[in-house]
N, C-alpha and C positions, 0 to 999 in steps of 0.2 A: 552576760559578760560585763559585769560591772567592775571587774578588777583592772587596774591600769596596766599597761604594758611595762615590763621590766626592761631596764637598760642592761645590756650585756657589758659587764666590766672585764676588760682585758688589760693585762699589764702593759705599760707603755714600752714601746720598743727601745732597746738600749742603743744609744748613739754609737756608731762604729768609731773605733779609734782611728784617727787620721795618721796614716803612714806617709811621711813626706817623700820617701823614695817612690812609693807607688803613685802618688800625685804627680811627681816629676816625670815618671815614666809615662803616665797617661797623657800628660801635656806634650811630651816629646812625640808620642805616637800620633796624637791629633795633628800636630804640626806636620809630621811626615805624611799623613793621610792627605792633608790639604795640598801639600807640595806635589804628591804623586797624582792626585786628581787633576791638578793644573797641567802637569806634564802629559798625562794621558789625553786630555782634551786637545792639547797642541798636536800630539802625534796622530790622533784620529783625524784631525783636520788635514794633516799632510797625507795620511793614508787615503782619505776620500779623494783628494785632489789627484793623487797618483793613480788610483783606480779609475777615475774618470778619464785620465789621459790614456791609460792602457786600453780602455774600452774604445775611445775615439780612434786611436791608432789601429786597433784591430779591425774596426769597421772600415776605415780608410783603406787598409791593405786588402781586405776582402773585396771592396768595391773596385780597386785598381786591378786586382787579379782577374775579377770577372770581366772587366773592360778589356784587358789584354787577351783573354781567352777568346773573346768574340772577334777581335780584329784579326 
């Protein structure tokens, strides 16, 4: 094996034509995605808080009903 390795010659990729409408659309979608993620994070925080409140109230009601049934 004294022959050197050959380099594979491939044609250079053609640079895509920049479509300004598509670039604008992608930027708008990315901005909307960021906005929606922020909104979702805020709503999930509220939802967690509400879920914890419901759980606490349910436990309290169960405890009070058990205490009233004993008396």
